[in-house]
PyMOL CGO cylinders between C-alpha atoms (Angstrom):
from pymol import cmd
from pymol.cgo import CYLINDER

trace = [
    CYLINDER, 91.33, 121.72, 110.74, 91.19, 117.83, 112.93, 0.3, 1, 1, 1, 1, 1, 1,
    CYLINDER, 91.19, 117.83, 112.93, 94.19, 115.55, 113.00, 0.3, 1, 1, 1, 1, 1, 1,
    CYLINDER, 94.19, 115.55, 113.00, 92.17, 113.61, 111.58, 0.3, 1, 1, 1, 1, 1, 1,
    CYLINDER, 92.17, 113.61, 111.58, 91.27, 115.39, 108.75, 0.3, 1, 1, 1, 1, 1, 1,
    CYLINDER, 91.27, 115.39, 108.75, 95.63, 116.06, 108.08, 0.3, 1, 1, 1, 1, 1, 1,
    CYLINDER, 95.63, 116.06, 108.08, 96.22, 112.63, 108.79, 0.3, 1, 1, 1, 1, 1, 1,
    CYLINDER, 96.22, 112.63, 108.79, 93.21, 111.34, 105.92, 0.3, 1, 1, 1, 1, 1, 1,
    CYLINDER, 93.21, 111.34, 105.92, 95.70, 114.01, 103.49, 0.3, 1, 1, 1, 1, 1, 1,
    CYLINDER, 95.70, 114.01, 103.49, 98.99, 113.14, 104.12, 0.3, 1, 1, 1, 1, 1, 1,
    CYLINDER, 98.99, 113.14, 104.12, 98.15, 109.59, 103.64, 0.3, 1, 1, 1, 1, 1, 1,
    CYLINDER, 98.15, 109.59, 103.64, 96.07, 110.28, 100.50, 0.3, 1, 1, 1, 1, 1, 1,
    CYLINDER, 96.07, 110.28, 100.50, 99.80, 111.43, 99.37, 0.3, 1, 1, 1, 1, 1, 1,
    CYLINDER, 99.80, 111.43, 99.37, 102.36, 109.29, 100.56, 0.3, 1, 1, 1, 1, 1, 1,
    CYLINDER, 102.36, 109.29, 100.56, 99.68, 106.74, 98.59, 0.3, 1, 1, 1, 1, 1, 1,
    CYLINDER, 99.68, 106.74, 98.59, 100.58, 108.44, 95.62, 0.3, 1, 1, 1, 1, 1, 1,
    CYLINDER, 100.58, 108.44, 95.62, 104.57, 107.17, 96.15, 0.3, 1, 1, 1, 1, 1, 1,
    CYLINDER, 104.57, 107.17, 96.15, 105.60, 103.54, 94.34, 0.3, 1, 1, 1, 1, 1, 1,
    CYLINDER, 105.60, 103.54, 94.34, 107.61, 103.14, 96.60, 0.3, 1, 1, 1, 1, 1, 1,
    CYLINDER, 107.61, 103.14, 96.60, 105.93, 104.35, 100.06, 0.3, 1, 1, 1, 1, 1, 1,
    CYLINDER, 105.93, 104.35, 100.06, 104.97, 101.04, 101.20, 0.3, 1, 1, 1, 1, 1, 1,
    CYLINDER, 104.97, 101.04, 101.20, 108.18, 99.10, 100.12, 0.3, 1, 1, 1, 1, 1, 1,
    CYLINDER, 108.18, 99.10, 100.12, 110.00, 102.06, 101.94, 0.3, 1, 1, 1, 1, 1, 1,
    CYLINDER, 110.00, 102.06, 101.94, 108.20, 101.50, 104.80, 0.3, 1, 1, 1, 1, 1, 1,
    CYLINDER, 108.20, 101.50, 104.80, 108.69, 97.71, 105.38, 0.3, 1, 1, 1, 1, 1, 1,
    CYLINDER, 108.69, 97.71, 105.38, 112.51, 98.36, 104.20, 0.3, 1, 1, 1, 1, 1, 1,
    CYLINDER, 112.51, 98.36, 104.20, 112.52, 100.78, 107.69, 0.3, 1, 1, 1, 1, 1, 1,
    CYLINDER, 112.52, 100.78, 107.69, 110.64, 98.29, 109.55, 0.3, 1, 1, 1, 1, 1, 1,
    CYLINDER, 110.64, 98.29, 109.55, 111.69, 95.35, 108.86, 0.3, 1, 1, 1, 1, 1, 1,
    CYLINDER, 111.69, 95.35, 108.86, 115.82, 96.32, 109.51, 0.3, 1, 1, 1, 1, 1, 1,
    CYLINDER, 115.82, 96.32, 109.51, 114.02, 98.24, 113.13, 0.3, 1, 1, 1, 1, 1, 1,
    CYLINDER, 114.02, 98.24, 113.13, 114.39, 94.94, 115.13, 0.3, 1, 1, 1, 1, 1, 1,
    CYLINDER, 114.39, 94.94, 115.13, 115.23, 91.30, 114.50, 0.3, 1, 1, 1, 1, 1, 1,
    CYLINDER, 115.23, 91.30, 114.50, 112.23, 90.22, 116.28, 0.3, 1, 1, 1, 1, 1, 1,
    CYLINDER, 112.23, 90.22, 116.28, 110.37, 91.95, 113.79, 0.3, 1, 1, 1, 1, 1, 1,
    CYLINDER, 110.37, 91.95, 113.79, 112.35, 90.65, 111.10, 0.3, 1, 1, 1, 1, 1, 1,
    CYLINDER, 112.35, 90.65, 111.10, 112.12, 87.17, 112.52, 0.3, 1, 1, 1, 1, 1, 1,
    CYLINDER, 112.12, 87.17, 112.52, 108.19, 88.05, 111.83, 0.3, 1, 1, 1, 1, 1, 1,
    CYLINDER, 108.19, 88.05, 111.83, 108.70, 88.14, 108.83, 0.3, 1, 1, 1, 1, 1, 1,
    CYLINDER, 108.70, 88.14, 108.83, 110.61, 85.06, 108.16, 0.3, 1, 1, 1, 1, 1, 1,
    CYLINDER, 110.61, 85.06, 108.16, 108.41, 83.79, 104.70, 0.3, 1, 1, 1, 1, 1, 1,
    CYLINDER, 108.41, 83.79, 104.70, 105.65, 86.80, 104.23, 0.3, 1, 1, 1, 1, 1, 1,
    CYLINDER, 105.65, 86.80, 104.23, 103.80, 87.33, 100.98, 0.3, 1, 1, 1, 1, 1, 1,
    CYLINDER, 103.80, 87.33, 100.98, 105.15, 90.88, 101.39, 0.3, 1, 1, 1, 1, 1, 1,
    CYLINDER, 105.15, 90.88, 101.39, 102.92, 90.98, 97.92, 0.3, 1, 1, 1, 1, 1, 1,
    CYLINDER, 102.92, 90.98, 97.92, 100.22, 90.66, 99.74, 0.3, 1, 1, 1, 1, 1, 1,
    CYLINDER, 100.22, 90.66, 99.74, 101.74, 92.06, 102.62, 0.3, 1, 1, 1, 1, 1, 1,
    CYLINDER, 101.74, 92.06, 102.62, 101.32, 95.76, 101.40, 0.3, 1, 1, 1, 1, 1, 1,
    CYLINDER, 101.32, 95.76, 101.40, 97.62, 95.61, 100.52, 0.3, 1, 1, 1, 1, 1, 1,
    CYLINDER, 97.62, 95.61, 100.52, 97.04, 94.40, 103.70, 0.3, 1, 1, 1, 1, 1, 1,
    CYLINDER, 97.04, 94.40, 103.70, 98.81, 97.37, 105.42, 0.3, 1, 1, 1, 1, 1, 1,
    CYLINDER, 98.81, 97.37, 105.42, 97.72, 99.49, 102.95, 0.3, 1, 1, 1, 1, 1, 1,
    CYLINDER, 97.72, 99.49, 102.95, 93.96, 99.02, 104.28, 0.3, 1, 1, 1, 1, 1, 1,
    CYLINDER, 93.96, 99.02, 104.28, 95.17, 98.46, 108.17, 0.3, 1, 1, 1, 1, 1, 1,
    CYLINDER, 95.17, 98.46, 108.17, 95.97, 102.02, 108.04, 0.3, 1, 1, 1, 1, 1, 1,
    CYLINDER, 95.97, 102.02, 108.04, 93.00, 103.19, 106.72, 0.3, 1, 1, 1, 1, 1, 1,
    CYLINDER, 93.00, 103.19, 106.72, 91.35, 101.53, 108.96, 0.3, 1, 1, 1, 1, 1, 1,
    CYLINDER, 91.35, 101.53, 108.96, 93.21, 103.23, 111.38, 0.3, 1, 1, 1, 1, 1, 1,
    CYLINDER, 93.21, 103.23, 111.38, 92.53, 106.40, 110.31, 0.3, 1, 1, 1, 1, 1, 1,
    CYLINDER, 92.53, 106.40, 110.31, 88.98, 106.07, 110.36, 0.3, 1, 1, 1, 1, 1, 1,
    CYLINDER, 88.98, 106.07, 110.36, 87.98, 104.42, 113.32, 0.3, 1, 1, 1, 1, 1, 1,
    CYLINDER, 87.98, 104.42, 113.32, 89.47, 107.91, 114.80, 0.3, 1, 1, 1, 1, 1, 1,
    CYLINDER, 89.47, 107.91, 114.80, 87.27, 109.17, 112.68, 0.3, 1, 1, 1, 1, 1, 1,
    CYLINDER, 87.27, 109.17, 112.68, 84.49, 107.70, 114.76, 0.3, 1, 1, 1, 1, 1, 1,
    CYLINDER, 84.49, 107.70, 114.76, 84.69, 104.65, 112.51, 0.3, 1, 1, 1, 1, 1, 1,
    CYLINDER, 84.69, 104.65, 112.51, 83.20, 101.48, 114.89, 0.3, 1, 1, 1, 1, 1, 1,
    CYLINDER, 83.20, 101.48, 114.89, 85.98, 99.33, 116.08, 0.3, 1, 1, 1, 1, 1, 1,
    CYLINDER, 85.98, 99.33, 116.08, 85.40, 95.85, 114.40, 0.3, 1, 1, 1, 1, 1, 1,
    CYLINDER, 85.40, 95.85, 114.40, 87.81, 95.45, 111.70, 0.3, 1, 1, 1, 1, 1, 1,
    CYLINDER, 87.81, 95.45, 111.70, 90.70, 97.07, 114.31, 0.3, 1, 1, 1, 1, 1, 1,
    CYLINDER, 90.70, 97.07, 114.31, 89.23, 94.11, 116.99, 0.3, 1, 1, 1, 1, 1, 1,
    CYLINDER, 89.23, 94.11, 116.99, 89.23, 91.19, 114.11, 0.3, 1, 1, 1, 1, 1, 1,
    CYLINDER, 89.23, 91.19, 114.11, 93.34, 93.04, 113.19, 0.3, 1, 1, 1, 1, 1, 1,
    CYLINDER, 93.34, 93.04, 113.19, 94.11, 92.66, 117.32, 0.3, 1, 1, 1, 1, 1, 1,
    CYLINDER, 94.11, 92.66, 117.32, 92.36, 88.89, 117.28, 0.3, 1, 1, 1, 1, 1, 1,
    CYLINDER, 92.36, 88.89, 117.28, 94.34, 88.08, 114.47, 0.3, 1, 1, 1, 1, 1, 1,
    CYLINDER, 94.34, 88.08, 114.47, 97.49, 88.95, 116.21, 0.3, 1, 1, 1, 1, 1, 1,
    CYLINDER, 97.49, 88.95, 116.21, 97.10, 88.06, 119.34, 0.3, 1, 1, 1, 1, 1, 1,
    CYLINDER, 97.10, 88.06, 119.34, 98.78, 85.78, 121.03, 0.3, 1, 1, 1, 1, 1, 1,
    CYLINDER, 98.78, 85.78, 121.03, 97.29, 83.03, 120.12, 0.3, 1, 1, 1, 1, 1, 1,
    CYLINDER, 97.29, 83.03, 120.12, 97.33, 84.03, 116.96, 0.3, 1, 1, 1, 1, 1, 1,
    CYLINDER, 97.33, 84.03, 116.96, 100.21, 85.28, 115.34, 0.3, 1, 1, 1, 1, 1, 1,
    CYLINDER, 100.21, 85.28, 115.34, 102.05, 86.42, 118.66, 0.3, 1, 1, 1, 1, 1, 1,
    CYLINDER, 102.05, 86.42, 118.66, 102.47, 89.89, 118.29, 0.3, 1, 1, 1, 1, 1, 1,
    CYLINDER, 102.47, 89.89, 118.29, 103.77, 91.17, 120.85, 0.3, 1, 1, 1, 1, 1, 1,
    CYLINDER, 103.77, 91.17, 120.85, 102.69, 94.57, 122.01, 0.3, 1, 1, 1, 1, 1, 1,
    CYLINDER, 102.69, 94.57, 122.01, 105.95, 96.48, 122.29, 0.3, 1, 1, 1, 1, 1, 1,
    CYLINDER, 105.95, 96.48, 122.29, 105.89, 95.71, 118.62, 0.3, 1, 1, 1, 1, 1, 1,
    CYLINDER, 105.89, 95.71, 118.62, 104.05, 98.06, 116.84, 0.3, 1, 1, 1, 1, 1, 1,
    CYLINDER, 104.05, 98.06, 116.84, 106.12, 100.49, 118.75, 0.3, 1, 1, 1, 1, 1, 1,
    CYLINDER, 106.12, 100.49, 118.75, 108.80, 99.86, 115.62, 0.3, 1, 1, 1, 1, 1, 1,
    CYLINDER, 108.80, 99.86, 115.62, 105.58, 99.99, 113.85, 0.3, 1, 1, 1, 1, 1, 1,
    CYLINDER, 105.58, 99.99, 113.85, 104.78, 103.07, 114.29, 0.3, 1, 1, 1, 1, 1, 1,
    CYLINDER, 104.78, 103.07, 114.29, 107.90, 104.73, 114.92, 0.3, 1, 1, 1, 1, 1, 1,
    CYLINDER, 107.90, 104.73, 114.92, 108.83, 103.17, 110.87, 0.3, 1, 1, 1, 1, 1, 1,
    CYLINDER, 108.83, 103.17, 110.87, 105.49, 104.86, 109.77, 0.3, 1, 1, 1, 1, 1, 1,
    CYLINDER, 105.49, 104.86, 109.77, 106.79, 107.98, 110.96, 0.3, 1, 1, 1, 1, 1, 1,
    CYLINDER, 106.79, 107.98, 110.96, 110.51, 108.08, 109.04, 0.3, 1, 1, 1, 1, 1, 1,
    CYLINDER, 110.51, 108.08, 109.04, 108.38, 106.41, 105.94, 0.3, 1, 1, 1, 1, 1, 1,
    CYLINDER, 108.38, 106.41, 105.94, 105.56, 109.25, 106.00, 0.3, 1, 1, 1, 1, 1, 1,
    CYLINDER, 105.56, 109.25, 106.00, 108.89, 111.57, 106.74, 0.3, 1, 1, 1, 1, 1, 1,
    CYLINDER, 108.89, 111.57, 106.74, 110.43, 110.97, 103.83, 0.3, 1, 1, 1, 1, 1, 1,
    CYLINDER, 110.43, 110.97, 103.83, 107.29, 110.22, 100.92, 0.3, 1, 1, 1, 1, 1, 1,
    CYLINDER, 107.29, 110.22, 100.92, 105.18, 113.36, 102.26, 0.3, 1, 1, 1, 1, 1, 1,
    CYLINDER, 105.18, 113.36, 102.26, 106.59, 116.64, 101.82, 0.3, 1, 1, 1, 1, 1, 1,
    CYLINDER, 106.59, 116.64, 101.82, 103.69, 118.46, 103.02, 0.3, 1, 1, 1, 1, 1, 1,
    CYLINDER, 103.69, 118.46, 103.02, 103.85, 117.39, 106.39, 0.3, 1, 1, 1, 1, 1, 1,
    CYLINDER, 103.85, 117.39, 106.39, 105.92, 118.57, 108.89, 0.3, 1, 1, 1, 1, 1, 1,
    CYLINDER, 105.92, 118.57, 108.89, 106.85, 117.67, 112.95, 0.3, 1, 1, 1, 1, 1, 1,
    CYLINDER, 106.85, 117.67, 112.95, 103.52, 119.22, 113.72, 0.3, 1, 1, 1, 1, 1, 1,
    CYLINDER, 103.52, 119.22, 113.72, 101.67, 117.15, 111.24, 0.3, 1, 1, 1, 1, 1, 1,
    CYLINDER, 101.67, 117.15, 111.24, 104.08, 113.89, 111.93, 0.3, 1, 1, 1, 1, 1, 1,
    CYLINDER, 104.08, 113.89, 111.93, 102.68, 114.39, 115.88, 0.3, 1, 1, 1, 1, 1, 1,
    CYLINDER, 102.68, 114.39, 115.88, 98.95, 114.53, 114.94, 0.3, 1, 1, 1, 1, 1, 1,
    CYLINDER, 98.95, 114.53, 114.94, 100.43, 110.88, 113.36, 0.3, 1, 1, 1, 1, 1, 1,
    CYLINDER, 100.43, 110.88, 113.36, 101.11, 109.41, 116.26, 0.3, 1, 1, 1, 1, 1, 1,
    CYLINDER, 101.11, 109.41, 116.26, 97.73, 110.67, 118.07, 0.3, 1, 1, 1, 1, 1, 1,
    CYLINDER, 97.73, 110.67, 118.07, 95.66, 109.52, 114.92, 0.3, 1, 1, 1, 1, 1, 1,
    CYLINDER, 95.66, 109.52, 114.92, 96.81, 106.15, 114.76, 0.3, 1, 1, 1, 1, 1, 1,
    CYLINDER, 96.81, 106.15, 114.76, 97.73, 105.95, 118.61, 0.3, 1, 1, 1, 1, 1, 1,
    CYLINDER, 97.73, 105.95, 118.61, 93.88, 105.32, 119.23, 0.3, 1, 1, 1, 1, 1, 1,
    CYLINDER, 93.88, 105.32, 119.23, 93.96, 102.55, 117.25, 0.3, 1, 1, 1, 1, 1, 1,
    CYLINDER, 93.96, 102.55, 117.25, 97.15, 101.15, 117.68, 0.3, 1, 1, 1, 1, 1, 1,
    CYLINDER, 97.15, 101.15, 117.68, 95.87, 100.63, 121.98, 0.3, 1, 1, 1, 1, 1, 1,
    CYLINDER, 95.87, 100.63, 121.98, 92.29, 98.94, 120.37, 0.3, 1, 1, 1, 1, 1, 1,
    CYLINDER, 92.29, 98.94, 120.37, 95.05, 96.33, 118.51, 0.3, 1, 1, 1, 1, 1, 1,
    CYLINDER, 95.05, 96.33, 118.51, 97.60, 96.27, 122.27, 0.3, 1, 1, 1, 1, 1, 1,
    CYLINDER, 97.60, 96.27, 122.27, 95.09, 95.14, 124.37, 0.3, 1, 1, 1, 1, 1, 1,
    CYLINDER, 95.09, 95.14, 124.37, 93.62, 92.61, 122.70, 0.3, 1, 1, 1, 1, 1, 1,
    CYLINDER, 93.62, 92.61, 122.70, 96.98, 90.49, 122.38, 0.3, 1, 1, 1, 1, 1, 1,
]
cmd.load_cgo(trace, "trace")
């Protein structure tokens, strides 16, 4: 099984959990005061829907989808708009991996490393747009 297939299946298992996205944001927002400040006043219900789609877009990009949606995300997160500095994606990915470990009992360390590789491809596209 490819890394992309493994991650796609793992993500499906995570999405079945009613608290996956809530737990992610609990971890992510406490990972850094800088991260927490970026989300002050954010509609977190809407943000969770955006996250759900964003992760899927990262996985689909790694599976061969053109980077159109990731480039649009990069533009919205650029220094001229939301000003999401590239180092903040490290907090994002670490929080996501912690949450995956909690919600997908079938994913082991090798699976988490596959997640890191798969999402890393798209995260680089987003960082490059900063």
